[in-house]
SEGULUM-809435 format. One record per residue (C-alpha): residue number from 1; residue in one letter; x, y negated, z negated. Coordinates in steps of 0.02 Angstrom, whole numbers. Each point is the difference from the previous one (the first is absolute). Example, Ala and Ser with C-alpha at 12.3 -4.5 7.8 and 13.67 -1.06 7.14 Angstrom:
BEGIN
<rec n="1" res="A" xx="615" yy="225" zz="-390"/>
<rec n="2" res="S" xx="69" yy="-172" zz="33"/>
# end
This chain:
BEGIN
<rec n="1" res="X" xx="4447" yy="-5876" zz="-5692"/>
<rec n="2" res="X" xx="-58" yy="105" zz="-153"/>
<rec n="3" res="X" xx="168" yy="72" zz="-57"/>
<rec n="4" res="X" xx="80" yy="-181" zz="-18"/>
<rec n="5" res="X" xx="-174" yy="-52" zz="-112"/>
<rec n="6" res="X" xx="31" yy="168" zz="-106"/>
<rec n="7" res="X" xx="180" yy="-24" zz="-35"/>
<rec n="8" res="X" xx="-22" yy="-187" zz="-59"/>
<rec n="9" res="X" xx="-136" yy="59" zz="-115"/>
<rec n="10" res="X" xx="110" yy="154" zz="-77"/>
<rec n="11" res="X" xx="147" yy="-135" zz="0"/>
<rec n="12" res="X" xx="-82" yy="-147" zz="-118"/>
<rec n="13" res="X" xx="-132" yy="106" zz="-90"/>
<rec n="14" res="X" xx="166" yy="125" zz="-48"/>
<rec n="15" res="X" xx="131" yy="-135" zz="-45"/>
<rec n="16" res="X" xx="-147" yy="-112" zz="-69"/>
<rec n="17" res="X" xx="-28" yy="173" zz="-139"/>
<rec n="18" res="X" xx="187" yy="24" zz="-2"/>
<rec n="19" res="X" xx="31" yy="-173" zz="-53"/>
<rec n="20" res="X" xx="-109" yy="7" zz="-152"/>
<rec n="21" res="X" xx="72" yy="173" zz="-63"/>
<rec n="22" res="X" xx="188" yy="-31" zz="30"/>
<rec n="23" res="X" xx="149" yy="-101" zz="-27"/>
<rec n="24" res="X" xx="40" yy="-128" zz="119"/>
<rec n="25" res="X" xx="134" yy="-142" zz="29"/>
<rec n="26" res="X" xx="-134" yy="-115" zz="98"/>
<rec n="27" res="X" xx="-190" yy="-4" zz="2"/>
<rec n="28" res="X" xx="-96" yy="-5" zz="145"/>
<rec n="29" res="X" xx="-21" yy="-163" zz="73"/>
<rec n="30" res="X" xx="-86" yy="-53" zz="176"/>
<rec n="31" res="X" xx="183" yy="47" zz="78"/>
<rec n="32" res="X" xx="-7" yy="180" zz="-64"/>
<rec n="33" res="X" xx="-189" yy="39" zz="95"/>
<rec n="34" res="X" xx="56" yy="-108" zz="163"/>
<rec n="35" res="X" xx="144" yy="136" zz="-24"/>
<rec n="36" res="X" xx="-126" yy="157" zz="-34"/>
<rec n="37" res="X" xx="-99" yy="-54" zz="138"/>
<rec n="38" res="X" xx="119" yy="-37" zz="145"/>
<rec n="39" res="X" xx="69" yy="161" zz="11"/>
<rec n="40" res="X" xx="-181" yy="82" zz="43"/>
<rec n="41" res="X" xx="-31" yy="-139" zz="95"/>
<rec n="42" res="X" xx="148" yy="28" zz="114"/>
<rec n="43" res="X" xx="-55" yy="174" zz="13"/>
<rec n="44" res="X" xx="-146" yy="-48" zz="111"/>
<rec n="45" res="X" xx="133" yy="0" zz="151"/>
<rec n="46" res="X" xx="106" yy="156" zz="-43"/>
<rec n="47" res="X" xx="-36" yy="83" zz="162"/>
<rec n="48" res="X" xx="22" yy="-134" zz="133"/>
<rec n="49" res="X" xx="162" yy="-61" zz="-109"/>
<rec n="50" res="X" xx="70" yy="128" zz="-105"/>
<rec n="51" res="X" xx="184" yy="-75" zz="-20"/>
<rec n="52" res="X" xx="-68" yy="-185" zz="-50"/>
<rec n="53" res="X" xx="-121" yy="68" zz="-116"/>
<rec n="54" res="X" xx="117" yy="132" zz="-80"/>
<rec n="55" res="X" xx="123" yy="-164" zz="-19"/>
<rec n="56" res="X" xx="-140" yy="-135" zz="-81"/>
<rec n="57" res="X" xx="-75" yy="157" zz="-102"/>
<rec n="58" res="X" xx="198" yy="34" zz="-69"/>
<rec n="59" res="X" xx="27" yy="-203" zz="-35"/>
<rec n="60" res="X" xx="-182" yy="-17" zz="-92"/>
<rec n="61" res="X" xx="60" yy="151" zz="-111"/>
<rec n="62" res="X" xx="157" yy="-33" zz="-43"/>
<rec n="63" res="X" xx="-39" yy="-200" zz="-30"/>
<rec n="64" res="X" xx="-119" yy="56" zz="-128"/>
<rec n="65" res="X" xx="111" yy="129" zz="-72"/>
<rec n="66" res="X" xx="145" yy="-112" zz="-36"/>
<rec n="67" res="X" xx="-108" yy="-135" zz="-60"/>
<rec n="68" res="X" xx="-42" yy="112" zz="-166"/>
<rec n="69" res="X" xx="-172" yy="19" zz="25"/>
<rec n="70" res="X" xx="-106" yy="136" zz="-66"/>
<rec n="71" res="X" xx="32" yy="181" zz="70"/>
<rec n="72" res="X" xx="-144" yy="60" zz="98"/>
<rec n="73" res="X" xx="-65" yy="90" zz="149"/>
<rec n="74" res="X" xx="91" yy="-130" zz="122"/>
<rec n="75" res="X" xx="97" yy="135" zz="93"/>
<rec n="76" res="X" xx="-135" yy="52" zz="79"/>
<rec n="77" res="X" xx="-17" yy="-111" zz="135"/>
<rec n="78" res="X" xx="208" yy="27" zz="30"/>
<rec n="79" res="X" xx="-32" yy="197" zz="-8"/>
<rec n="80" res="X" xx="-153" yy="-20" zz="139"/>
<rec n="81" res="X" xx="125" yy="-116" zz="96"/>
<rec n="82" res="X" xx="132" yy="137" zz="9"/>
<rec n="83" res="X" xx="-124" yy="121" zz="33"/>
<rec n="84" res="X" xx="-59" yy="-84" zz="152"/>
<rec n="85" res="X" xx="172" yy="-62" zz="62"/>
<rec n="86" res="X" xx="49" yy="171" zz="13"/>
<rec n="87" res="X" xx="-155" yy="91" zz="75"/>
<rec n="88" res="X" xx="43" yy="-139" zz="127"/>
<rec n="89" res="X" xx="175" yy="90" zz="34"/>
<rec n="90" res="X" xx="98" yy="-167" zz="-69"/>
<rec n="91" res="X" xx="93" yy="126" zz="-136"/>
<rec n="92" res="X" xx="152" yy="-121" zz="9"/>
<rec n="93" res="X" xx="-100" yy="-152" zz="-67"/>
<rec n="94" res="X" xx="-81" yy="110" zz="-124"/>
<rec n="95" res="X" xx="160" yy="87" zz="-68"/>
<rec n="96" res="X" xx="86" yy="-171" zz="-14"/>
<rec n="97" res="X" xx="-141" yy="-80" zz="-100"/>
<rec n="98" res="X" xx="-17" yy="142" zz="-117"/>
<rec n="99" res="X" xx="208" yy="8" zz="-31"/>
<rec n="100" res="X" xx="-6" yy="-192" zz="-47"/>
<rec n="101" res="X" xx="-173" yy="20" zz="-97"/>
<rec n="102" res="X" xx="81" yy="110" zz="-106"/>
<rec n="103" res="X" xx="152" yy="-106" zz="-39"/>
<rec n="104" res="X" xx="-95" yy="-137" zz="-33"/>
<rec n="105" res="X" xx="-135" yy="51" zz="-93"/>
<rec n="106" res="X" xx="101" yy="134" zz="-108"/>
<rec n="107" res="X" xx="153" yy="-109" zz="-38"/>
<rec n="108" res="X" xx="-65" yy="-166" zz="72"/>
<rec n="109" res="X" xx="-44" yy="-65" zz="-184"/>
<rec n="110" res="X" xx="159" yy="73" zz="-73"/>
<rec n="111" res="X" xx="101" yy="-102" zz="138"/>
<rec n="112" res="X" xx="-97" yy="-161" zz="-44"/>
<rec n="113" res="X" xx="34" yy="6" zz="-178"/>
<rec n="114" res="X" xx="-219" yy="14" zz="-48"/>
<rec n="115" res="X" xx="34" yy="198" zz="-58"/>
<rec n="116" res="X" xx="129" yy="135" zz="-62"/>
<rec n="117" res="X" xx="61" yy="141" zz="117"/>
<rec n="118" res="X" xx="-128" yy="110" zz="57"/>
<rec n="119" res="X" xx="-13" yy="182" zz="-96"/>
<rec n="120" res="X" xx="73" yy="141" zz="118"/>
<rec n="121" res="X" xx="-156" yy="84" zz="-13"/>
<rec n="122" res="X" xx="-112" yy="-155" zz="65"/>
<rec n="123" res="X" xx="133" yy="-10" zz="135"/>
<rec n="124" res="X" xx="-26" yy="174" zz="55"/>
<rec n="125" res="X" xx="-179" yy="13" zz="-9"/>
<rec n="126" res="X" xx="-15" yy="-153" zz="106"/>
<rec n="127" res="X" xx="118" yy="38" zz="131"/>
<rec n="128" res="X" xx="-99" yy="190" zz="4"/>
<rec n="129" res="X" xx="-156" yy="-110" zz="33"/>
<rec n="130" res="X" xx="77" yy="-100" zz="149"/>
<rec n="131" res="X" xx="77" yy="151" zz="79"/>
<rec n="132" res="X" xx="-195" yy="87" zz="-7"/>
<rec n="133" res="X" xx="-68" yy="-170" zz="64"/>
<rec n="134" res="X" xx="130" yy="34" zz="156"/>
<rec n="135" res="X" xx="-21" yy="171" zz="38"/>
<rec n="136" res="X" xx="-181" yy="29" zz="-29"/>
<rec n="137" res="X" xx="-72" yy="-110" zz="146"/>
<rec n="138" res="X" xx="155" yy="49" zz="106"/>
<rec n="139" res="X" xx="-45" yy="187" zz="-19"/>
<rec n="140" res="X" xx="-191" yy="-66" zz="44"/>
<rec n="141" res="X" xx="75" yy="-113" zz="149"/>
<rec n="142" res="X" xx="89" yy="151" zz="61"/>
<rec n="143" res="X" xx="-142" yy="148" zz="-13"/>
<rec n="144" res="X" xx="-107" yy="-154" zz="72"/>
<rec n="145" res="X" xx="104" yy="-14" zz="154"/>
<rec n="146" res="X" xx="7" yy="187" zz="29"/>
<rec n="147" res="X" xx="-193" yy="27" zz="0"/>
<rec n="148" res="X" xx="-21" yy="-152" zz="124"/>
<rec n="149" res="X" xx="131" yy="76" zz="117"/>
<rec n="150" res="X" xx="-70" yy="160" zz="-23"/>
<rec n="151" res="X" xx="-177" yy="-79" zz="41"/>
<rec n="152" res="X" xx="74" yy="-76" zz="142"/>
<rec n="153" res="X" xx="87" yy="184" zz="62"/>
<rec n="154" res="X" xx="-166" yy="59" zz="-15"/>
<rec n="155" res="X" xx="-80" yy="-129" zz="97"/>
<rec n="156" res="X" xx="134" yy="28" zz="137"/>
<rec n="157" res="X" xx="-31" yy="180" zz="-26"/>
<rec n="158" res="X" xx="-199" yy="-13" zz="44"/>
<rec n="159" res="X" xx="40" yy="-123" zz="138"/>
<rec n="160" res="X" xx="107" yy="119" zz="63"/>
<rec n="161" res="X" xx="-116" yy="137" zz="16"/>
<rec n="162" res="X" xx="-132" yy="-78" zz="61"/>
<rec n="163" res="X" xx="109" yy="-63" zz="164"/>
<rec n="164" res="X" xx="38" yy="190" zz="18"/>
<rec n="165" res="X" xx="-183" yy="40" zz="-16"/>
<rec n="166" res="X" xx="-53" yy="-140" zz="128"/>
<rec n="167" res="X" xx="145" yy="78" zz="106"/>
<rec n="168" res="X" xx="-67" yy="166" zz="-14"/>
<rec n="169" res="X" xx="-173" yy="-47" zz="34"/>
<rec n="170" res="X" xx="42" yy="-54" zz="154"/>
<rec n="171" res="X" xx="106" yy="124" zz="46"/>
<rec n="172" res="X" xx="-143" yy="107" zz="-12"/>
<rec n="173" res="X" xx="-119" yy="-110" zz="98"/>
<rec n="174" res="X" xx="132" yy="-4" zz="138"/>
<rec n="175" res="X" xx="20" yy="174" zz="5"/>
<rec n="176" res="X" xx="-190" yy="32" zz="-12"/>
<rec n="177" res="X" xx="-91" yy="-136" zz="134"/>
<rec n="178" res="X" xx="183" yy="15" zz="118"/>
<rec n="179" res="X" xx="-24" yy="191" zz="17"/>
<rec n="180" res="X" xx="-204" yy="13" zz="35"/>
<rec n="181" res="X" xx="-4" yy="-164" zz="86"/>
<rec n="182" res="X" xx="132" yy="58" zz="131"/>
<rec n="183" res="X" xx="-92" yy="151" zz="17"/>
<rec n="184" res="X" xx="-173" yy="-82" zz="15"/>
<rec n="185" res="X" xx="89" yy="-135" zz="155"/>
<rec n="186" res="X" xx="62" yy="168" zz="88"/>
<rec n="187" res="X" xx="-154" yy="82" zz="-11"/>
<rec n="188" res="X" xx="-100" yy="-139" zz="49"/>
<rec n="189" res="X" xx="95" yy="-40" zz="155"/>
<rec n="190" res="X" xx="-42" yy="191" zz="36"/>
<rec n="191" res="X" xx="-179" yy="-22" zz="-37"/>
<rec n="192" res="X" xx="-8" yy="-164" zz="111"/>
<rec n="193" res="X" xx="93" yy="107" zz="155"/>
<rec n="194" res="X" xx="-120" yy="136" zz="-23"/>
<rec n="195" res="X" xx="-144" yy="-85" zz="-2"/>
<rec n="196" res="X" xx="22" yy="-74" zz="174"/>
<rec n="197" res="X" xx="63" yy="167" zz="83"/>
<rec n="198" res="X" xx="-50" yy="162" zz="-129"/>
<rec n="199" res="X" xx="-121" yy="-65" zz="-117"/>
<rec n="200" res="X" xx="-61" yy="172" zz="-53"/>
<rec n="201" res="X" xx="174" yy="17" zz="-62"/>
<rec n="202" res="X" xx="12" yy="-172" zz="-115"/>
<rec n="203" res="X" xx="-83" yy="75" zz="-126"/>
<rec n="204" res="X" xx="157" yy="87" zz="-91"/>
<rec n="205" res="X" xx="104" yy="-158" zz="8"/>
<rec n="206" res="X" xx="-158" yy="-85" zz="-83"/>
<rec n="207" res="X" xx="-22" yy="118" zz="-126"/>
<rec n="208" res="X" xx="226" yy="-34" zz="-43"/>
<rec n="209" res="X" xx="-45" yy="-165" zz="-18"/>
<rec n="210" res="X" xx="-156" yy="19" zz="-129"/>
<rec n="211" res="X" xx="113" yy="144" zz="-103"/>
<rec n="212" res="X" xx="160" yy="-143" zz="24"/>
<rec n="213" res="X" xx="-114" yy="-141" zz="-59"/>
<rec n="214" res="X" xx="-62" yy="111" zz="-144"/>
<rec n="215" res="X" xx="156" yy="68" zz="-66"/>
<rec n="216" res="X" xx="60" yy="-186" zz="-3"/>
<rec n="217" res="X" xx="-142" yy="-76" zz="-89"/>
<rec n="218" res="X" xx="16" yy="139" zz="-126"/>
<rec n="219" res="X" xx="186" yy="-19" zz="-19"/>
<rec n="220" res="X" xx="-43" yy="-192" zz="-11"/>
<rec n="221" res="X" xx="-133" yy="22" zz="-139"/>
<rec n="222" res="X" xx="128" yy="76" zz="-103"/>
<rec n="223" res="X" xx="118" yy="-110" zz="8"/>
<rec n="224" res="X" xx="-124" yy="-141" zz="-44"/>
<rec n="225" res="X" xx="-61" yy="99" zz="-144"/>
<rec n="226" res="X" xx="172" yy="-11" zz="-71"/>
<rec n="227" res="X" xx="0" yy="-181" zz="39"/>
<rec n="228" res="X" xx="-150" yy="-27" zz="-106"/>
<rec n="229" res="X" xx="17" yy="102" zz="-133"/>
<rec n="230" res="X" xx="186" yy="-59" zz="-45"/>
<rec n="231" res="X" xx="164" yy="118" zz="24"/>
<rec n="232" res="X" xx="-54" yy="124" zz="-124"/>
<rec n="233" res="X" xx="-162" yy="29" zz="88"/>
<rec n="234" res="X" xx="-19" yy="189" zz="78"/>
<rec n="235" res="X" xx="-47" yy="-3" zz="203"/>
<rec n="236" res="X" xx="-170" yy="60" zz="50"/>
<rec n="237" res="X" xx="74" yy="118" zz="130"/>
<rec n="238" res="X" xx="158" yy="120" zz="-3"/>
<rec n="239" res="X" xx="167" yy="-77" zz="12"/>
<rec n="240" res="X" xx="52" yy="43" zz="193"/>
<rec n="241" res="X" xx="140" yy="119" zz="-22"/>
<rec n="242" res="X" xx="85" yy="151" zz="126"/>
<rec n="243" res="X" xx="-157" yy="113" zz="-43"/>
<rec n="244" res="X" xx="-83" yy="-126" zz="119"/>
<rec n="245" res="X" xx="126" yy="36" zz="126"/>
<rec n="246" res="X" xx="-93" yy="105" zz="132"/>
<rec n="247" res="X" xx="-154" yy="-126" zz="-10"/>
<rec n="248" res="X" xx="111" yy="-137" zz="60"/>
<rec n="249" res="X" xx="69" yy="106" zz="120"/>
<rec n="250" res="X" xx="-157" yy="60" zz="74"/>
<rec n="251" res="X" xx="-54" yy="-213" zz="-6"/>
<rec n="252" res="X" xx="157" yy="-45" zz="91"/>
<rec n="253" res="X" xx="-11" yy="162" zz="147"/>
<rec n="254" res="X" xx="-190" yy="-60" zz="12"/>
<rec n="255" res="X" xx="67" yy="-171" zz="55"/>
<rec n="256" res="X" xx="101" yy="90" zz="140"/>
<rec n="257" res="X" xx="149" yy="10" zz="-75"/>
<rec n="258" res="X" xx="100" yy="173" zz="-2"/>
<rec n="259" res="X" xx="53" yy="43" zz="-186"/>
<rec n="260" res="X" xx="72" yy="174" zz="-46"/>
<rec n="261" res="X" xx="51" yy="31" zz="-208"/>
<rec n="262" res="X" xx="143" yy="108" zz="-45"/>
<rec n="263" res="X" xx="35" yy="43" zz="-188"/>
<rec n="264" res="X" xx="175" yy="74" zz="-59"/>
<rec n="265" res="X" xx="17" yy="71" zz="-158"/>
<rec n="266" res="X" xx="-91" yy="35" zz="-155"/>
<rec n="267" res="X" xx="-136" yy="-139" zz="-53"/>
<rec n="268" res="X" xx="30" yy="-70" zz="-158"/>
<rec n="269" res="X" xx="-126" yy="-98" zz="-106"/>
<rec n="270" res="X" xx="40" yy="-182" zz="15"/>
<rec n="271" res="X" xx="-13" yy="-144" zz="-123"/>
<rec n="272" res="X" xx="-143" yy="-114" zz="47"/>
<rec n="273" res="X" xx="106" yy="-128" zz="55"/>
<rec n="274" res="X" xx="93" yy="107" zz="118"/>
<rec n="275" res="X" xx="-156" yy="85" zz="84"/>
<rec n="276" res="X" xx="-70" yy="-180" zz="31"/>
<rec n="277" res="X" xx="166" yy="-68" zz="84"/>
<rec n="278" res="X" xx="28" yy="160" zz="115"/>
<rec n="279" res="X" xx="-187" yy="-33" zz="54"/>
<rec n="280" res="X" xx="7" yy="-189" zz="28"/>
<rec n="281" res="X" xx="173" yy="20" zz="89"/>
<rec n="282" res="X" xx="-67" yy="150" zz="131"/>
<rec n="283" res="X" xx="-162" yy="-88" zz="23"/>
<rec n="284" res="X" xx="118" yy="-166" zz="49"/>
<rec n="285" res="X" xx="107" yy="81" zz="111"/>
<rec n="286" res="X" xx="-153" yy="66" zz="85"/>
<rec n="287" res="X" xx="-86" yy="-165" zz="18"/>
<rec n="288" res="X" xx="170" yy="-59" zz="80"/>
<rec n="289" res="X" xx="16" yy="142" zz="128"/>
<rec n="290" res="X" xx="-175" yy="-33" zz="43"/>
<rec n="291" res="X" xx="5" yy="-195" zz="16"/>
<rec n="292" res="X" xx="168" yy="2" zz="85"/>
<rec n="293" res="X" xx="42" yy="173" zz="60"/>
<rec n="294" res="X" xx="-141" yy="-4" zz="126"/>
<rec n="295" res="X" xx="-37" yy="202" zz="71"/>
<rec n="296" res="X" xx="128" yy="71" zz="-101"/>
<rec n="297" res="X" xx="-8" yy="141" zz="-128"/>
<rec n="298" res="X" xx="64" yy="4" zz="-188"/>
<rec n="299" res="X" xx="75" yy="112" zz="-112"/>
<rec n="300" res="X" xx="-31" yy="14" zz="-185"/>
<rec n="301" res="X" xx="138" yy="103" zz="-93"/>
<rec n="302" res="X" xx="-24" yy="17" zz="-189"/>
<rec n="303" res="X" xx="158" yy="67" zz="-75"/>
<rec n="304" res="X" xx="-4" yy="52" zz="-181"/>
<rec n="305" res="X" xx="179" yy="19" zz="-101"/>
<rec n="306" res="X" xx="24" yy="41" zz="-164"/>
<rec n="307" res="X" xx="21" yy="-188" zz="-55"/>
<rec n="308" res="X" xx="-81" yy="-74" zz="151"/>
<rec n="309" res="X" xx="-140" yy="-31" zz="145"/>
<rec n="310" res="X" xx="70" yy="-37" zz="153"/>
<rec n="311" res="X" xx="-124" yy="-65" zz="128"/>
<rec n="312" res="X" xx="56" yy="-27" zz="177"/>
<rec n="313" res="X" xx="-131" yy="-63" zz="136"/>
<rec n="314" res="X" xx="58" yy="-7" zz="181"/>
<rec n="315" res="X" xx="-91" yy="-44" zz="157"/>
<rec n="316" res="X" xx="69" yy="29" zz="177"/>
<rec n="317" res="X" xx="-53" yy="-196" zz="54"/>
<rec n="318" res="X" xx="-65" yy="51" zz="175"/>
<rec n="319" res="X" xx="-71" yy="-170" zz="69"/>
<rec n="320" res="X" xx="77" yy="-95" zz="-149"/>
<rec n="321" res="X" xx="11" yy="-186" zz="62"/>
<rec n="322" res="X" xx="98" yy="-54" zz="-125"/>
<rec n="323" res="X" xx="84" yy="86" zz="-152"/>
<rec n="324" res="X" xx="-76" yy="-11" zz="-183"/>
<rec n="325" res="X" xx="19" yy="-160" zz="-79"/>
<rec n="326" res="X" xx="51" yy="-49" zz="-183"/>
<rec n="327" res="X" xx="-60" yy="-179" zz="25"/>
<rec n="328" res="X" xx="-182" yy="58" zz="-66"/>
<rec n="329" res="X" xx="-41" yy="83" zz="-176"/>
<rec n="330" res="X" xx="18" yy="189" zz="45"/>
<rec n="331" res="X" xx="191" yy="60" zz="14"/>
<rec n="332" res="X" xx="36" yy="-126" zz="-146"/>
<rec n="333" res="X" xx="-152" yy="62" zz="-112"/>
<rec n="334" res="X" xx="58" yy="191" zz="37"/>
<rec n="335" res="X" xx="166" yy="-52" zz="-39"/>
<rec n="336" res="X" xx="-48" yy="-99" zz="-180"/>
<rec n="337" res="X" xx="-113" yy="161" zz="-31"/>
<rec n="338" res="X" xx="161" yy="105" zz="9"/>
<rec n="339" res="X" xx="108" yy="-107" zz="-108"/>
<rec n="340" res="X" xx="-127" yy="-38" zz="-134"/>
<rec n="341" res="X" xx="29" yy="188" zz="-28"/>
<rec n="342" res="X" xx="187" yy="11" zz="12"/>
<rec n="343" res="X" xx="-3" yy="88" zz="173"/>
<rec n="344" res="X" xx="61" yy="-29" zz="173"/>
<rec n="345" res="X" xx="-78" yy="-76" zz="147"/>
<rec n="346" res="X" xx="63" yy="-8" zz="174"/>
<rec n="347" res="X" xx="-81" yy="-47" zz="151"/>
<rec n="348" res="X" xx="61" yy="-38" zz="207"/>
<rec n="349" res="X" xx="9" yy="96" zz="150"/>
<rec n="350" res="X" xx="8" yy="192" zz="25"/>
<rec n="351" res="X" xx="143" yy="97" zz="50"/>
<rec n="352" res="X" xx="-92" yy="38" zz="156"/>
<rec n="353" res="X" xx="-109" yy="-167" zz="28"/>
<rec n="354" res="X" xx="-144" yy="-52" zz="-102"/>
<rec n="355" res="X" xx="-25" yy="-39" zz="-163"/>
<rec n="356" res="X" xx="42" yy="90" zz="-166"/>
<rec n="357" res="X" xx="-34" yy="-33" zz="-192"/>
<rec n="358" res="X" xx="97" yy="89" zz="-128"/>
<rec n="359" res="X" xx="-60" yy="-14" zz="-181"/>
<rec n="360" res="X" xx="85" yy="83" zz="-154"/>
<rec n="361" res="X" xx="-102" yy="-2" zz="-154"/>
<rec n="362" res="X" xx="85" yy="66" zz="-162"/>
<rec n="363" res="X" xx="-145" yy="79" zz="-108"/>
<rec n="364" res="X" xx="122" yy="109" zz="-125"/>
<rec n="365" res="X" xx="0" yy="-130" zz="-124"/>
<rec n="366" res="X" xx="-159" yy="-127" zz="49"/>
<rec n="367" res="X" xx="-136" yy="-18" zz="-135"/>
<rec n="368" res="X" xx="-181" yy="-54" zz="13"/>
<rec n="369" res="X" xx="-11" yy="-173" zz="53"/>
# end
């Protein structure tokens, strides 16, 4: 409401001042002041009803001018109405009003025989002013829409990144808990069996349970630290990578699974994203062997080439009652990790039975995450 009041004050005071210092065909009267106040009053609804306000403001200004009252700042209310209409996308209505206004204000009095023909300089000046009145708010409208669109895009990008981060953390938690809890489950079963028959041999199983639980708690604490500190927070413990593969195999062997490892080619320094994904894929594969292929032996092969790391995990499937399933999160999670790095992933029965997982992770062009 402040703007209409200010415009009304400027129009009334400015026009009154102009009436005392310039020629006029008609002195200001009650109708003149009503017209001077009517335009600003209509501006109160300019954002709710921009086109009706534009039309009514134009009618007020045209009536004032054609009645021959003193020239003054009455055009301020019309200019604001034009700007409001354009800013809300009613360009055609604004252009039509300005075009009609040009004819009415420049040539109207001449057409009615009230004044002579306008001078060329006056006609050009008014045309230039009206053109600027159309162009400036249009530029502002376009910039505002662009800003709104960019803000929306940034908000959507933040939501997308947050969603991806939640999925990544969920996958990390799944990999950490599934592996270690599977090992704990196997060792707990062994310990219960040994307590009844050979209690003196239960200690290694209980020690393995303790180690696996400590490992799970450490990695879980690291993930939770990131959640507490935000996506930019650094975990307090190192991110798991292939440098911890031997420890992973040792823990898996302690659970009773026979695992062998073979490295082909020259090991290369891997980006952190590839290193982490490779470790998690091996970890999840060994977890699946432990859970689904009871009594099996597993072989882990790391094959380094010039542009990629190929990971193969095979088991002989001895004693397996059912093949590995994709209904859980394990295999889909491994596939997502590989595809996120523009890699390849395959999982299925091996040619000689058992189960085979193959992941090919390119690292030649990969950067840090």
